[in-house]
Every structure is written in structure tokens, then in C-alpha cells.
TORKE-11103 format. One record per residue (C-alpha): chain; residue in one letter; residue number from 1; x, y, z. Coordinates in Angstrom, 1 decimal. Layout:
[A A NUM [X Y Z]]
...
This chain:
[A X 1 [-6.2 -22.6 2.4]]
[A X 2 [-3.4 -22.2 5.0]]
[A X 3 [-3.4 -19.6 7.8]]
[A X 4 [-0.3 -17.9 6.2]]
[A X 5 [-0.3 -14.5 4.5]]
[A X 6 [1.5 -13.6 1.3]]
[A X 7 [3.6 -10.4 1.0]]
[A X 8 [4.0 -9.4 -2.7]]
[A X 9 [7.0 -7.2 -3.3]]
[A X 10 [7.1 -4.6 -6.1]]
[A X 11 [10.4 -3.0 -5.1]]
[A X 12 [13.5 -3.6 -7.2]]
[A X 13 [15.8 -2.5 -4.4]]
[A X 14 [16.4 -5.6 -2.3]]
[A X 15 [17.4 -3.7 0.9]]
[A X 16 [14.1 -1.7 0.8]]
[A X 17 [12.2 -4.9 -0.1]]
[A X 18 [13.5 -6.9 2.9]]
[A X 19 [12.8 -4.0 5.3]]
[A X 20 [9.3 -3.6 3.9]]
[A X 21 [8.6 -7.3 4.4]]
[A X 22 [9.8 -7.0 8.0]]
[A X 23 [7.5 -3.9 8.6]]
[A X 24 [4.5 -5.8 7.3]]
[A X 25 [5.4 -8.8 9.4]]
[A X 26 [5.6 -6.6 12.5]]
[A X 27 [2.5 -4.6 11.6]]
[A X 28 [0.4 -7.7 10.9]]
[A X 29 [1.6 -9.2 14.1]]
[A X 30 [2.6 -12.6 12.6]]
[A X 31 [5.6 -14.8 12.8]]
[A X 32 [8.3 -15.0 10.1]]
[A X 33 [7.0 -18.2 8.7]]
[A X 34 [3.4 -16.9 8.5]]
[A X 35 [4.3 -14.1 6.0]]
[A X 36 [5.6 -15.6 2.8]]
[A X 37 [7.8 -13.2 0.8]]
[A X 38 [7.2 -13.2 -3.0]]
[A X 39 [9.5 -11.0 -5.2]]
[A X 40 [7.2 -10.0 -8.0]]
[A X 41 [9.9 -7.9 -9.6]]
[A X 42 [11.9 -11.1 -10.4]]
[A X 43 [9.3 -13.8 -10.3]]
[A X 44 [5.8 -14.0 -11.8]]
[A X 45 [2.8 -14.1 -9.6]]
[A X 46 [2.2 -17.6 -8.1]]
[A X 47 [-0.8 -19.5 -9.4]]
[A X 48 [-2.0 -20.8 -6.1]]
[A X 49 [-3.1 -17.5 -4.4]]
[A X 50 [-6.2 -19.3 -2.9]]
[A X 51 [-3.9 -21.2 -0.6]]
[A X 52 [-3.1 -18.0 1.4]]
[A X 53 [-5.5 -16.5 3.9]]
[A X 54 [-4.7 -13.0 2.6]]
[A X 55 [-2.3 -11.0 0.4]]
[A X 56 [-0.6 -7.7 1.1]]
[A X 57 [1.0 -5.7 -1.6]]
[A X 58 [3.9 -3.4 -0.8]]
[A X 59 [4.9 -0.2 -2.4]]
[A X 60 [7.2 0.6 -5.3]]
[A X 61 [9.2 3.4 -6.9]]
[A X 62 [7.3 2.6 -10.1]]
[A X 63 [4.4 4.8 -11.1]]
[A X 64 [1.3 4.0 -13.1]]
[A X 65 [1.9 7.3 -15.0]]
[A X 66 [5.5 6.5 -15.9]]
[A X 67 [5.9 7.4 -19.6]]
[A X 68 [8.6 4.8 -20.4]]
[A X 69 [8.2 1.3 -18.9]]
[A X 70 [10.4 -1.7 -19.2]]
[A X 71 [9.0 -5.1 -20.1]]
[A X 72 [9.7 -6.2 -16.5]]
[A X 73 [7.5 -3.3 -15.2]]
[A X 74 [4.7 -4.0 -17.6]]
[A X 75 [4.7 -7.7 -16.7]]
[A X 76 [4.7 -6.7 -13.0]]
[A X 77 [1.7 -4.4 -13.6]]
[A X 78 [-0.2 -7.2 -15.4]]
[A X 79 [0.5 -9.6 -12.5]]
[A X 80 [-0.8 -7.1 -10.0]]
[A X 81 [-4.0 -6.7 -12.1]]
[A X 82 [-4.4 -10.5 -12.0]]
[A X 83 [-4.0 -10.3 -8.2]]
[A X 84 [-6.5 -7.5 -8.0]]
[A X 85 [-9.0 -9.5 -10.0]]
[A X 86 [-8.7 -12.3 -7.5]]
[A X 87 [-9.5 -9.9 -4.7]]
[A X 88 [-12.4 -8.3 -6.6]]
[A X 89 [-13.9 -11.8 -7.2]]
[A X 90 [-13.4 -12.8 -3.6]]
[A X 91 [-10.9 -15.6 -4.3]]
[A X 92 [-8.5 -14.1 -1.8]]
[A X 93 [-8.5 -11.2 0.6]]
[A X 94 [-6.2 -8.5 -0.6]]
[A X 95 [-4.7 -5.2 0.6]]
[A X 96 [-3.0 -3.1 -2.0]]
[A X 97 [-0.8 -0.1 -0.8]]
[A X 98 [1.1 2.8 -2.4]]
[A X 99 [1.8 2.0 -6.1]]
[A X 100 [-0.8 -0.8 -5.9]]
[A X 101 [-3.7 1.6 -5.5]]
[A X 102 [-2.9 3.1 -8.9]]
[A X 103 [-2.9 -0.4 -10.5]]
[A X 104 [-6.3 -1.2 -9.0]]
[A X 105 [-7.7 2.3 -9.9]]
[A X 106 [-6.7 1.9 -13.6]]
[A X 107 [-8.1 -1.7 -13.7]]
[A X 108 [-11.5 -0.4 -12.4]]
[A X 109 [-11.6 2.3 -15.1]]
[A X 110 [-10.4 5.2 -12.9]]
[A X 111 [-7.9 7.9 -13.6]]
[A X 112 [-4.4 8.1 -12.0]]
[A X 113 [-2.8 11.5 -12.3]]
[A X 114 [0.3 13.5 -11.3]]
[A X 115 [-2.1 16.3 -10.0]]
[A X 116 [-2.2 14.9 -6.5]]
[A X 117 [1.4 14.4 -5.2]]
[A X 118 [2.1 14.1 -1.5]]
[A X 119 [4.9 15.3 0.7]]
[A X 120 [7.2 12.8 2.3]]
[A X 121 [6.2 12.5 6.0]]
[A X 122 [3.1 12.2 8.2]]
[A X 123 [-0.3 13.2 6.9]]
[A X 124 [-3.6 13.5 8.6]]
[A X 125 [-6.3 11.3 7.0]]
[A X 126 [-10.0 11.4 7.5]]
[A X 127 [-12.4 8.5 7.3]]
[A X 128 [-15.6 8.9 5.3]]
[A X 129 [-18.9 7.7 6.7]]
[A X 130 [-18.5 4.5 4.7]]
[A X 131 [-15.0 4.2 6.2]]
[A X 132 [-16.3 4.3 9.7]]
[A X 133 [-18.7 1.4 8.9]]
[A X 134 [-16.2 -0.7 7.0]]
[A X 135 [-15.1 -4.0 8.6]]
[A X 136 [-11.5 -3.2 8.2]]
[A X 137 [-11.3 0.6 8.4]]
[A X 138 [-14.0 0.9 11.0]]
[A X 139 [-11.5 0.0 13.8]]
[A X 140 [-9.6 3.3 13.1]]
[A X 141 [-10.2 6.7 14.6]]
[A X 142 [-12.2 9.0 12.4]]
[A X 143 [-9.0 11.0 11.9]]
[A X 144 [-5.5 9.4 12.1]]
[A X 145 [-1.9 10.0 11.0]]
[A X 146 [-0.1 7.8 8.4]]
[A X 147 [3.1 8.2 6.4]]
[A X 148 [3.0 9.2 2.7]]
[A X 149 [5.5 9.8 -0.1]]
[A X 150 [3.9 9.7 -3.6]]
[A X 151 [4.2 11.4 -7.0]]
[A X 152 [0.7 10.4 -8.2]]
[A X 153 [-2.8 9.6 -7.0]]
[A X 154 [-6.3 8.8 -8.1]]
[A X 155 [-8.3 11.7 -9.3]]
[A X 156 [-11.5 10.3 -7.8]]
[A X 157 [-12.7 7.0 -6.4]]
[A X 158 [-12.9 4.6 -9.4]]
[A X 159 [-16.2 3.2 -10.6]]
[A X 160 [-17.6 0.5 -8.4]]
[A X 161 [-15.4 1.3 -5.4]]
[A X 162 [-16.4 2.8 -2.1]]
[A X 163 [-14.3 5.7 -0.8]]
[A X 164 [-13.1 5.0 2.8]]
[A X 165 [-10.6 7.7 3.5]]
[A X 166 [-9.3 11.0 2.1]]
[A X 167 [-7.4 14.2 2.9]]
[A X 168 [-6.7 17.6 1.3]]
[A X 169 [-3.6 16.6 -0.5]]
[A X 170 [-5.0 13.4 -2.0]]
[A X 171 [-8.8 13.0 -2.5]]
[A X 172 [-8.5 9.2 -2.5]]
[A X 173 [-6.5 7.8 0.4]]
[A X 174 [-8.3 4.4 0.6]]
[A X 175 [-11.2 2.5 -0.9]]
[A X 176 [-12.9 -0.9 -0.9]]
[A X 177 [-13.8 -2.7 -4.1]]
[A X 178 [-15.4 -6.0 -5.0]]
[A X 179 [-15.8 -8.8 -2.5]]
[A X 180 [-12.4 -8.7 -0.7]]
[A X 181 [-10.1 -5.9 -1.9]]
[A X 182 [-8.9 -2.8 -0.1]]
[A X 183 [-6.4 -0.2 -1.4]]
[A X 184 [-4.6 2.5 0.4]]
[A X 185 [-2.6 5.4 -0.9]]
[A X 186 [-0.8 5.8 2.4]]
[A X 187 [1.7 3.4 3.8]]
[A X 188 [0.2 1.4 6.7]]
[A X 189 [3.2 -0.7 7.6]]
[A X 190 [6.3 1.3 8.5]]
[A X 191 [7.3 2.7 11.9]]
[A X 192 [8.8 6.2 11.7]]
[A X 193 [12.3 4.8 12.0]]
[A X 194 [11.6 2.2 9.3]]
[A X 195 [10.3 5.0 7.0]]
[A X 196 [13.4 7.1 7.5]]
[A X 197 [15.5 4.0 6.6]]
[A X 198 [13.5 3.7 3.4]]
[A X 199 [14.0 7.4 2.7]]
[A X 200 [17.7 6.8 2.7]]
[A X 201 [17.4 4.2 -0.1]]
[A X 202 [15.3 6.6 -2.2]]
[A X 203 [17.1 9.8 -1.2]]
[A X 204 [17.8 10.7 -4.9]]
[A X 205 [14.5 9.4 -6.3]]
[A X 206 [12.7 12.8 -6.2]]
[A X 207 [10.3 12.3 -3.4]]
[A X 208 [11.9 15.1 -1.4]]
[A X 209 [14.8 17.5 -1.5]]
[A X 210 [17.9 15.2 -0.9]]
[A X 211 [19.7 18.1 0.7]]
[A X 212 [16.9 18.4 3.3]]
[A X 213 [17.1 14.7 4.3]]
[A X 214 [17.9 15.4 8.0]]
[A X 215 [15.0 17.9 8.3]]
[A X 216 [12.5 15.7 6.6]]
[A X 217 [13.7 12.7 8.7]]
[A X 218 [13.3 14.7 11.9]]
[A X 219 [9.7 15.6 10.9]]
[A X 220 [8.9 11.9 10.1]]
[A X 221 [10.2 10.9 13.6]]
[A X 222 [7.6 13.1 15.2]]
[A X 223 [4.8 10.9 13.7]]
[A X 224 [2.6 8.6 15.8]]
[A X 225 [1.5 5.8 13.5]]
[A X 226 [-0.2 3.3 15.7]]
[A X 227 [-3.5 3.6 13.8]]
[A X 228 [-2.2 2.1 10.5]]
[A X 229 [-0.7 -0.7 12.5]]
[A X 230 [-4.1 -1.4 13.9]]
[A X 231 [-5.4 -1.6 10.4]]
[A X 232 [-2.9 -4.3 9.6]]
[A X 233 [-3.6 -6.3 12.7]]
[A X 234 [-7.3 -6.2 11.8]]
[A X 235 [-6.6 -7.4 8.3]]
[A X 236 [-4.6 -10.3 9.7]]
[A X 237 [-7.5 -11.1 12.0]]
[A X 238 [-10.1 -10.9 9.3]]
[A X 239 [-8.0 -13.2 7.0]]
[A X 240 [-7.6 -15.7 9.8]]
């Protein structure tokens, strides 16, 4: 095993993917060479996951609930399930975010639904009692702000997982499962400015009213998102 981390990209848009990698690099507090970029949209999952100290999975415009999926999306979902299995078995420490929490929830036998969409922007999130005792989430304040923008969410914490965080809009904001897997609905990596830049890429994707871009962006820029960064720094430290 090396001390390097692996970033797994599930975004087809190269501009958004490159920016997300940079956000994770800065949030984790590692050098460029210590966060390997793997484009899962275009390349299958590598077979040597154990060589990395930990794996972070970025977001995606894909949804688990999408009714029509290309073969590329189906293959990507299968690869993410394989990665989740490695985390559940303790073969590598993994952090799934955004779209990834839906993949893990389904793998564990849970239900992902369109009944819990989230607005684009800052959201207040509350730790559960288990969250305050968790080795990763326990470093956070009991209530903190993170950035969200999702069309789907888990109906309830899936079988075998431990609920770590929630809020009114989405009952499952984060959980731990198996030996070394964490999953978050919220985005732990972007600064407010980075999130606004991502919004520009997905302006017409239906996450928010495209005509209200400036208003939504101004609201995002009011967010203080230091706590999610602390989460990433702690993940990097635990992996090391």
C-alpha cells in the first residue's frame, strides 16, 4: 500500500471533473501527486485498489433512479458497487459522496427515491448520537453547514448501516457501513466559489431554475463550509 489516495470520477463533463478533483485535493490537504485521478466514466475500475491508502468517490449528474441508462452508466454503477464491496470488506478505506450514496444504499438493500430532493445551496445538517462517536464524523460540530444539490435520496438508512447525519430535507445525509466505508449525501469537497463554478456547468440540468442562477449563486456564496473540509482532512489522516 502507498500513502496515496485515489479519486474516482463519475462525471462525464471533463471541466467539472477536473474542478472536483482539485476541490478534493485541497479539501484532503494533499499534494497533486498524492491524489490519483481515475476517470470511471471512460475507464473501468482499476484492479489494484489495495495499493491506495483510501478512495474518495466524487459526484455525478447520474441518478440511481434514472429510468433509461446507457451501457456506460450501467457499467459505471457496477464498478462503483465493486468499490463499495471493497470498502465494506475493509480492503480499502472509502468515502462515497453525492450519487455514490445511492449506489451503496441500493447495494445494501435500501431504497433510493425521488421523494427527498434537495435545493441547490447550503443546508444545515445534524449529527446523530452515533455520528458524534464516529471516528470520522466525530470531529464535526453537532450541527454544521454543507452544500447540496440532489434530485434523489435514501428513504431510510439501509440495512446494516449506521446513520451518522440527517436533516429535514433528507433523512439520510451520511452513514457508515461495513469495516471501512462512509457515504455522504452532501458534498464535502467544494468551496462556495467552486460550487458556483460547478453550477455553471450544470445550469440547464434541472437542479435549480436556470433563470435564477445569480440569485442561487449569491446564496451559495454566503455559506461557511469549513466543517466538511475538516471531514476530508480527517479522512486523509485516518487513511495515512
